[in-house]
C-alpha positions in Angstrom: -44.3 33.7 35.1 -44.8 30.3 33.3 -43.1 31.8 30.2 -40.0 32.9 32.3 -39.7 29.3 33.9 -39.9 27.7 30.5 -37.2 30.1 29.1 -35.0 29.5 32.0 -35.2 25.7 31.9 -34.3 25.9 28.0 -31.2 28.2 28.8 -30.1 25.7 31.5 -30.5 22.7 29.0 -28.5 24.6 26.5 -25.7 25.4 29.2 -25.6 21.9 30.1 -24.9 20.7 26.5 -22.5 23.8 25.8 -20.3 23.5 28.8 -18.9 19.8 28.1 -18.6 20.7 24.3 -16.5 23.9 25.2 -14.4 22.0 27.8 -13.7 19.4 25.3 -12.0 22.0 23.1 -9.5 22.5 25.9 -8.1 19.0 25.7 -4.4 18.8 25.8 -2.8 19.0 22.3 -1.0 15.8 22.5 -4.4 13.9 22.3 -5.5 16.2 19.4 -2.4 15.2 17.3 -3.4 11.9 15.9 -1.4 10.2 13.1 -2.6 11.4 9.6 -5.3 9.2 8.2 -4.1 6.5 5.8 -5.5 6.9 2.2 -8.6 5.2 1.0 -7.9 5.3 -2.7 -4.6 5.1 -4.7 -1.9 7.4 -3.4 1.7 8.4 -4.1 3.7 10.7 -6.4 4.0 8.2 -9.0 0.4 7.4 -9.6 -0.1 10.3 -12.1 2.7 8.6 -14.2 0.7 5.4 -14.4 -2.0 5.0 -17.0 -5.2 6.8 -15.9 -7.3 4.6 -18.4 -6.5 1.4 -16.8 -9.3 -0.3 -14.9 -7.8 -3.2 -13.1 -10.4 -4.0 -10.4 -11.8 -7.0 -12.2 -8.5 -8.3 -13.6 -6.3 -10.9 -12.0 -2.9 -9.5 -10.7 -0.8 -10.4 -13.7 -3.3 -8.9 -16.2 -3.6 -5.9 -13.9 0.2 -5.2 -13.8 0.3 -5.6 -17.6 -2.2 -2.6 -18.0 0.5 -0.4 -16.7 3.5 0.2 -19.1 5.7 1.2 -16.2 5.4 -2.5 -14.8 6.4 -4.2 -18.2 9.7 -5.5 -16.9 8.2 -7.1 -13.7 5.4 -8.7 -16.0 8.3 -10.1 -18.2 10.1 -11.4 -15.3 6.9 -12.9 -13.9 6.2 -14.7 -17.2 9.9 -15.9 -17.5 9.6 -17.4 -14.0 6.4 -19.0 -14.9 4.6 -17.5 -11.9 1.7 -15.9 -13.7 -0.8 -18.8 -13.1 0.5 -19.2 -9.4 -0.1 -15.6 -8.5 -3.4 -15.3 -10.5 -4.6 -18.4 -8.7 -4.0 -16.9 -5.2 -7.4 -15.3 -3.8 -5.9 -12.4 -1.7 -2.3 -11.1 -2.3 -0.4 -8.0 -2.0 2.2 -7.3 -4.7 5.2 -4.9 -3.9 5.7 -4.2 -7.7 9.0 -2.9 -8.7 8.6 -0.3 -11.6 10.8 -0.3 -14.7 12.9 2.4 -13.1 13.6 0.0 -10.2 14.9 -2.7 -12.6 17.1 -0.1 -14.4 18.7 0.4 -10.9 20.0 -3.2 -10.9 23.3 -4.0 -12.6 23.4 -5.7 -16.2 25.1 -8.6 -14.6 22.7 -9.2 -11.7 19.8 -9.1 -14.2 21.7 -11.4 -16.4 22.2 -13.7 -13.4 18.5 -13.6 -12.2 17.2 -14.2 -15.8 19.5 -17.3 -16.2 18.4 -18.8 -12.9 14.7 -19.5 -12.9 14.9 -20.7 -9.1 16.7 -17.5 -8.0 14.3 -15.4 -10.2 11.4 -16.9 -8.5 12.9 -16.4 -5.2 13.3 -12.7 -5.7 9.9 -12.2 -7.4 8.0 -14.1 -4.6 9.8 -12.0 -2.1 7.7 -9.3 -3.3 4.3 -11.0 -2.7 2.5 -11.4 0.6 -0.3 -13.9 0.9 -3.0 -11.4 2.1 -4.2 -8.1 1.0 -2.5 -5.4 2.9 -4.4 -2.1 3.5 -2.7 1.4 3.7 -3.6 1.2 7.5 -1.3 -1.6 7.9 1.8 -0.1 6.3 2.7 2.2 9.0 4.6 -0.3 11.1 4.0 -3.3 9.2 5.9 -6.8 9.3 4.7 -9.5 6.7 5.9 -12.9 5.8 6.3 -13.2 2.0 5.5 -16.2 -0.2 9.2 -16.6 -0.5 9.3 -17.2 3.2 11.2 -14.3 4.6 9.8 -11.1 6.2 9.6 -7.8 4.7 8.8 -4.6 6.7 6.9 -1.4 5.9 7.0 1.9 7.6 5.7 5.5 7.2 2.6 7.5 7.6 0.0 9.4 5.5 0.9 8.7 1.9 4.6 8.4 2.5 5.7 4.7 3.0 8.8 2.6 2.6 9.5 -1.1 2.2 12.4 -2.4 4.1 13.4 0.9 4.9 14.7 1.5 1.3 12.1 1.1 -1.5 9.5 4.0 -1.6 5.9 3.3 -2.4 5.4 5.6 -5.4 1.9 4.5 -6.1 -0.1 2.4 -3.7 -3.4 0.8 -3.1 -4.1 -0.2 -6.7 -6.8 -2.9 -6.8 -7.1 -6.0 -8.8 -9.6 -8.8 -8.7 -7.4 -10.9 -6.2 -4.6 -8.4 -5.2 -3.7 -5.0 -3.9 -0.6 -3.5 -5.7 1.9 -1.1 -4.3 4.4 0.2 -6.8 8.0 0.7 -5.6 10.9 2.2 -6.9 13.6 -0.5 -6.0 13.9 -4.3 -6.5 13.8 -6.0 -3.1 16.3 -8.7 -2.3 15.4 -11.5 0.1 17.9 -12.1 3.0 20.5 -14.5 2.1 
């Protein structure tokens, strides 16, 4: 008789645990459809095109960017604008880094005008810099004040994000010693 009571008690305990678990599976689908998780490592269709041998986690941002041949025009513009020391001296920044293809979209006359006007070049380049490290979780509906002073916005989900509704993040969440880098496919223009 004692054996039957113990067996009944264990069956009752198991039922008390199983019923809430089973009912939890009946939750409405609207609660079950959360946003896709944000990536924790690098992400994006352009990451495979970047040098896989570069390990930039210990490099300051300008040296880290220089490790990627696809960012050579950005690095050259940064040096020309004399922003290297400034950017490397900041403790935590995010760089929305236009790749070389982004610079190819800009007309020759626009590039010439930028390169001949150091003040305007600094303005455009610092519009790509935010004075904090932005995580992928913050990109879905972000609004950030740039070092230049104006705001830029980010939107998207999963691994598909845009900056200012136009520039695609082609490779994101690249780590440098003092920065997070998001490679984009367009040069951003600050509001006039």
